[in-house]
C-alpha positions in Angstrom: 101.6 75.8 112.4 102.7 72.6 110.6 101.9 72.1 106.8 100.5 68.7 107.6 98.0 70.3 110.0 97.1 72.9 107.3 96.4 70.2 104.8 94.2 68.3 107.3 92.1 71.6 107.9 91.7 72.0 104.1 90.6 68.4 103.8 87.9 69.2 106.6 86.8 72.2 104.4 88.6 74.7 106.9 90.9 77.4 105.9 94.5 76.1 105.7 96.1 79.3 106.9 97.9 80.0 110.3 96.3 82.2 112.8 98.9 84.9 112.3 98.2 85.0 108.3 94.4 84.9 109.2 94.8 88.0 111.5 96.9 89.7 109.0 94.1 89.4 106.4 91.5 90.3 108.6 93.6 93.6 109.3 93.7 94.2 105.6 90.1 93.7 105.0 89.3 96.2 107.7 91.6 98.6 106.1 94.2 98.7 109.0 97.0 97.8 106.8 97.7 100.6 104.2 98.3 100.2 100.4 100.9 102.3 99.4 102.6 103.1 95.9 106.3 102.3 94.8 107.0 106.0 95.2 105.3 106.5 98.6 107.4 103.5 99.7 110.6 105.5 98.5 109.6 108.6 100.2 108.8 106.7 103.4 112.3 105.1 103.4 114.0 108.5 102.8 111.9 110.1 105.6 112.9 107.2 107.9 116.8 108.0 107.0 116.0 111.5 108.2 115.9 113.3 104.7 113.8 116.5 104.2 111.5 117.4 101.4 114.1 119.1 99.4 116.6 116.3 99.8 114.0 113.8 98.9 113.0 115.5 96.0 116.5 116.0 94.7 117.4 112.3 95.1 114.1 111.1 93.5 114.3 114.0 90.7 110.8 115.3 91.8 109.7 118.7 93.2 109.4 119.2 97.0 105.8 119.9 96.5 105.3 116.5 95.1 107.3 115.0 98.0 104.8 116.8 100.4 101.9 115.3 98.5 103.3 111.6 99.1 104.1 112.5 102.8 100.5 113.9 103.3 99.2 110.7 101.5 101.2 108.6 103.8 100.1 110.4 106.8 96.5 109.7 106.0 97.0 106.0 104.9 98.8 105.3 108.1 96.4 107.1 110.2 99.0 109.4 112.0 99.6 112.9 112.4 103.5 113.2 112.1 106.4 112.0 110.5 107.9 110.3 113.8 104.6 108.4 114.3 104.5 107.4 110.6 108.2 106.0 110.7 107.3 104.2 114.0 104.0 102.6 112.5 105.6 101.8 109.2 108.6 100.0 111.1 106.1 98.2 113.1 104.2 96.9 110.1 107.5 96.2 108.5 107.2 98.5 105.5 110.5 99.8 106.4 
């Protein structure tokens, strides 16, 4: 969408956002785009790299139990049941 088109939309009292951006915002409002913490994002990246909980804990200086808590939270937030699905969905959503 051209910026001039957006300006014209705003001048008419409409939203000046592209259709793609509107779709993303609607997904976020519906809770379809998860909000994750910085630490969860770190754990997610290391899971995607094939690391296990012990290796992740050692590299992040946290216990493996804390890693498991982050992993469990990520699974819930992304509404998936295993790490493979988590990584796949996170990549689709451009988290990693």
